[in-house]
C-alpha positions in Angstrom: -43.9 -2.8 84.0 -45.1 -4.8 87.0 -46.8 -7.3 84.7 -43.6 -7.9 82.9 -41.7 -8.4 86.1 -44.3 -10.9 87.3 -44.2 -12.8 84.0 -40.4 -13.0 83.8 -39.9 -14.0 87.4 -42.6 -16.7 87.4 -41.1 -18.2 84.2 -37.6 -18.3 85.7 -38.7 -20.2 88.8 -41.2 -22.5 87.0 -39.1 -25.6 87.4 -38.5 -25.1 91.2 -42.0 -23.8 92.0 -44.7 -25.0 89.6 -48.2 -23.6 89.6 -49.5 -20.1 90.1 -47.0 -17.8 91.8 -48.7 -14.4 91.7 -52.2 -13.4 92.6 -54.2 -11.7 90.0 -54.2 -7.9 89.9 -51.9 -5.5 91.5 -52.1 -2.8 94.0 -48.7 -1.1 94.5 -48.3 0.6 97.8 -45.7 3.2 98.7 -44.0 2.1 102.0 -43.8 5.2 104.2 -41.3 4.1 106.9 -39.9 1.1 108.7 -43.0 0.6 110.8 -45.1 0.5 107.7 -42.7 -2.0 106.1 -43.0 -4.3 109.1 -46.8 -4.1 108.9 -46.7 -4.9 105.2 -44.5 -8.0 105.8 -46.8 -9.1 108.6 -49.8 -8.7 106.4 -48.3 -10.9 103.6 -47.0 -13.5 106.0 -50.5 -13.9 107.6 -52.0 -14.9 104.3 -52.3 -18.5 103.3 -49.7 -19.7 100.7 -47.9 -16.3 100.8 -44.3 -15.8 101.6 -41.7 -13.0 101.6 -38.0 -13.4 100.9 -36.0 -11.0 103.1 -32.3 -10.7 102.4 -30.2 -9.3 105.2 
């Protein structure tokens, strides 16, 4: 299922964001609480060429 989501989403944004969008592999993590969620976002933001879209 995750592979399909990655494929479909990358194809839909191909014109606006060419090149590789997703890193290889997948390690799903269950977010336990709000503090864990904040740490996950911080971890992603601290990696080169990574971004997170947060909708409020």
